[in-house]
C-alpha positions in Angstrom: 178.6 41.8 175.6 176.5 38.4 177.0 176.5 38.5 180.8 175.9 35.1 181.0 178.6 33.9 178.6 181.0 36.0 181.1 179.9 34.3 183.9 180.4 30.8 182.9 183.5 31.5 181.1 185.0 32.4 184.4 184.1 29.2 185.7 180.4 29.9 187.7 178.1 28.0 187.3 174.2 29.9 187.4 173.7 28.8 191.1 177.2 30.7 192.4 176.6 33.9 193.4 177.2 36.4 190.4 177.7 39.2 192.5 181.6 39.4 192.1 181.3 38.8 188.8 178.9 41.4 187.8 181.0 43.9 189.5 184.0 42.9 187.2 181.6 43.3 184.7 180.8 46.7 185.7 184.0 48.1 185.7 185.2 46.0 182.5 182.1 47.3 180.6 180.7 50.6 182.2 178.8 52.0 178.9 177.2 48.5 178.5 175.8 48.7 181.8 174.2 52.1 181.8 176.9 54.6 182.1 175.8 56.5 179.6 172.5 56.8 181.2 173.2 57.3 184.9 176.1 59.8 184.3 175.4 62.8 186.7 177.3 65.8 186.3 178.8 67.5 189.6 179.6 71.1 189.0 180.7 71.4 192.6 183.8 69.1 191.8 184.6 72.3 189.4 187.7 73.7 191.4 187.9 76.7 188.7 185.7 78.4 186.2 189.0 78.5 183.4 188.6 75.4 180.9 191.3 76.4 178.7 193.6 78.9 179.8 195.1 81.7 176.8 198.8 82.6 177.0 201.5 84.8 175.4 201.1 82.9 172.3 197.1 81.4 172.4 194.0 82.6 172.4 190.8 80.9 173.2 187.6 82.6 172.2 184.0 82.2 170.9 183.2 79.1 172.3 179.8 76.8 171.8 179.0 73.0 172.8 176.4 70.4 172.9 175.6 67.4 174.9 175.0 63.9 173.6 175.8 60.5 174.1 177.1 61.5 177.7 179.6 63.9 176.2 180.4 67.4 176.3 181.6 68.8 173.0 183.4 72.1 173.0 183.7 74.0 169.7 185.8 77.4 169.7 188.1 79.6 168.0 191.7 78.8 168.4 194.0 81.6 167.8 198.0 81.2 167.4 200.8 83.9 167.1 203.3 81.7 165.4 207.3 82.7 165.6 207.3 84.7 162.7 204.4 87.0 164.6 201.9 86.0 162.0 198.6 84.9 163.4 196.3 81.9 162.0 192.7 81.5 163.6 191.5 78.2 163.8 188.1 76.1 164.9 188.4 73.0 167.2 187.2 70.9 169.5 187.2 69.2 172.9 185.0 67.0 174.4 184.3 65.7 178.1 182.1 63.7 180.1 182.6 65.9 183.4 183.3 69.0 182.3 186.2 69.1 184.5 188.6 66.7 182.3 189.1 67.7 178.5 190.6 66.3 175.6 193.2 68.0 174.1 191.9 70.3 171.2 191.7 69.1 168.0 191.7 71.6 165.3 189.5 70.6 162.1 190.0 73.5 159.6 193.0 74.9 157.7 195.4 77.0 158.4 194.7 80.0 155.9 195.2 83.4 156.9 192.5 84.0 153.9 190.1 82.0 155.8 190.5 81.6 159.0 187.5 79.8 160.5 185.7 80.4 163.8 183.4 81.6 165.8 181.0 78.5 165.5 177.2 79.8 166.9 175.9 76.2 167.5 175.1 72.7 166.3 171.7 71.2 165.3 170.7 68.5 164.1 169.3 67.9 159.8 168.2 64.8 159.4 171.1 62.2 159.9 173.4 65.3 159.7 174.8 67.7 162.4 175.1 70.8 161.5 177.7 73.2 162.8 177.5 77.3 162.2 180.7 79.4 161.4 182.4 81.9 160.2 185.7 83.2 158.3 187.6 86.1 159.8 190.3 86.9 156.6 193.3 89.1 157.9 195.5 88.2 155.1 197.5 91.5 155.1 197.8 91.7 159.0 194.6 93.2 159.8 193.7 93.7 163.0 190.1 92.3 162.5 188.4 90.1 159.8 188.6 92.3 156.7 185.2 92.7 154.6 184.8 88.9 153.2 184.4 87.9 156.4 181.8 85.3 155.5 179.4 82.4 157.6 179.0 79.3 156.7 177.7 75.5 157.7 179.7 72.2 158.0 177.8 68.9 158.5 179.0 65.5 159.9 177.5 62.5 161.3 179.8 61.7 164.4 180.1 65.4 165.7 184.0 65.0 165.2 184.8 64.5 161.6 183.2 67.4 159.3 182.6 67.9 155.7 183.8 71.0 153.8 181.9 74.4 154.6 179.1 75.4 152.5 178.6 79.5 152.3 175.2 80.4 154.0 173.8 82.8 151.7 171.4 84.6 154.1 171.2 87.8 152.4 169.3 85.5 149.4 170.2 83.1 146.6 170.7 85.5 144.2 172.6 88.4 146.0 176.6 87.4 144.8 178.6 86.4 147.4 180.9 90.0 147.0 177.6 91.4 147.4 176.7 90.0 150.9 178.4 92.0 152.9 180.8 91.8 156.0 179.0 89.1 158.0 180.2 87.2 161.1 178.9 85.3 164.5 176.2 82.7 163.1 173.6 81.1 164.7 170.8 78.7 164.3 167.6 78.2 165.9 164.3 76.4 164.7 160.9 78.4 165.1 159.2 77.6 168.1 155.7 77.9 166.5 156.9 76.7 162.9 159.7 73.8 163.8 159.8 73.5 159.9 161.3 76.9 159.9 165.2 78.1 160.6 166.2 81.4 161.6 169.8 82.3 161.7 171.0 85.6 163.4 174.5 87.2 162.5 176.6 90.0 163.1 175.8 92.5 160.4 174.7 95.6 161.1 174.2 94.8 164.5 172.5 91.4 164.4 170.7 90.3 161.2 168.3 88.1 160.7 167.1 85.7 158.0 165.1 82.3 157.8 164.6 79.3 155.6 162.6 76.4 155.5 165.8 74.2 154.4 168.8 75.5 155.5 170.1 76.4 151.8 167.1 79.0 150.3 167.3 82.0 152.9 165.0 85.2 153.1 166.5 88.3 154.5 163.7 89.8 157.6 165.9 92.6 159.3 167.8 93.4 162.2 167.7 94.8 165.7 170.1 96.6 167.5 172.7 94.4 169.8 176.2 93.1 170.1 178.3 89.7 168.8 178.5 86.5 169.4 174.1 85.9 169.1 172.6 82.8 171.2 168.9 82.3 170.9 167.1 80.1 173.0 163.8 78.9 174.2 162.5 80.1 177.4 158.9 79.0 178.3 157.1 81.2 175.5 160.1 83.2 175.4 163.5 83.5 173.3 166.2 84.8 175.1 169.0 86.4 173.2 172.3 86.3 174.6 175.0 88.7 172.8 178.0 90.4 173.7 178.2 94.7 173.8 181.3 96.3 174.4 181.9 94.2 177.7 179.9 91.5 179.2 177.2 89.6 178.1 174.3 91.3 177.4 170.3 89.8 177.4 167.0 90.7 175.3 164.1 88.8 175.2 161.3 88.2 172.8 157.7 86.8 172.4 158.0 86.1 167.9 162.2 86.6 167.4 161.2 90.3 165.8 160.7 93.0 168.9 163.5 92.7 171.8 163.8 94.0 175.4 166.5 94.5 176.6 167.2 92.6 180.0 170.4 93.7 181.4 174.1 92.8 180.9 176.0 89.7 182.9 179.5 90.4 184.0 179.9 87.3 186.3 182.9 87.3 188.3 184.9 89.8 186.1 185.9 91.7 189.0 187.5 88.7 190.7 189.3 87.4 187.3 192.3 88.4 186.8 192.3 86.2 183.4 188.8 88.4 182.2 189.7 91.8 183.4 189.8 93.0 180.1 186.7 91.7 178.8 184.1 88.9 179.4 182.5 88.3 176.3 180.9 85.4 173.5 178.5 84.0 175.9 177.3 80.9 174.6 174.1 79.1 176.9 173.5 75.2 176.5 170.1 74.8 178.4 170.1 71.7 179.9 167.9 72.5 182.8 165.2 69.5 182.1 168.4 67.1 181.4 168.6 64.9 184.5 172.1 63.9 184.2 173.0 68.1 184.1 170.0 70.2 185.8 171.5 73.2 185.0 171.7 76.0 182.0 175.7 76.3 181.8 177.0 79.5 180.1 180.7 79.1 178.2 182.1 82.1 177.5 185.9 83.8 177.1 187.9 86.3 178.8 190.6 88.6 177.9 193.3 89.4 180.5 193.3 92.9 178.9 190.7 95.1 177.0 191.0 94.7 172.9 193.8 96.6 171.6 195.9 97.1 174.4 199.6 96.5 173.2 199.9 93.8 176.1 197.7 91.4 174.1 194.1 90.6 174.8 192.7 89.4 171.5 194.8 86.9 169.4 196.5 86.2 172.8 195.9 86.0 176.6 191.9 84.9 175.9 190.6 81.9 178.4 187.2 79.9 177.9 185.2 79.9 181.0 182.2 78.0 182.3 178.9 79.4 184.6 175.5 77.5 185.1 172.2 78.9 186.2 168.7 77.0 187.4 166.6 80.5 186.2 169.2 82.3 183.6 168.9 85.0 185.2 171.3 84.5 188.8 174.6 82.5 187.6 177.1 80.6 189.8 180.5 79.2 189.2 183.2 77.5 190.8 185.0 79.6 193.6 182.2 82.4 194.0 182.2 84.3 196.6 178.8 85.2 196.7 179.3 88.9 196.9 
């Protein structure tokens, strides 16, 4: 929009004060007036750590997120128990400007118990494409957990909202048949600090397994480390930090070169005070925005279950909620309503 045309069209000469018109322009066109670059996120405005609360028929699990173009986009597993008691898992997304008001979740994977797409790991950039990694978690015969045909995949997008058909990640090597790859879930992609053209994929198989690729297509298996589910790996100075999911809480490991890892404890955040997360707190994903002036923190998204997995009252396919916390140093964490204990 041309500000001079707006002024002249409103009957103002250039000698007339443009302040009232310019204020109207700001209200009408915040994006054109630079709202994207000046948007500042106020974490103090959050009144609850819960983003999406689960209920008797719904679970929100396994979050990941990206901050782009002034929007937070949150991706997660959405589990629903239908009236006939059949359980379906989907991958869904929601977005927010301020981490407080979120759009209604939008499902973008099919209703199919032989697939059950979910557990989005993270989103990376590959040329003009955004790449989302995720899993299938087949439960066609009423299995409690995803069966042996669980595999990991990527989907592509140009706008972070409309996604391509999934592509299988052959992380055990191009010559290993799909049926011989073994059960694998919870993928996560990261570029090597020392070699930006080299991609690593972390995934749950015999602990956390690792493979590398130069093109996100041809993969080379390199080994494994002892860790839980939902790997999330981020650079921290010259190190890498691995967040993962042990039996309860968010485990932390540190490495110089993505091979040997040293344990640095387990976070449980405010679990002792949170009824909605008493059963299990898990699946921590960290979005490091400490260098982004609009946020200035590392954000952790995670899910909490009201009851332990296997409890007859639920807590796996239902009564699981997404939560948020944040940190300046990846060691000390804050959240809405923290009492200081």
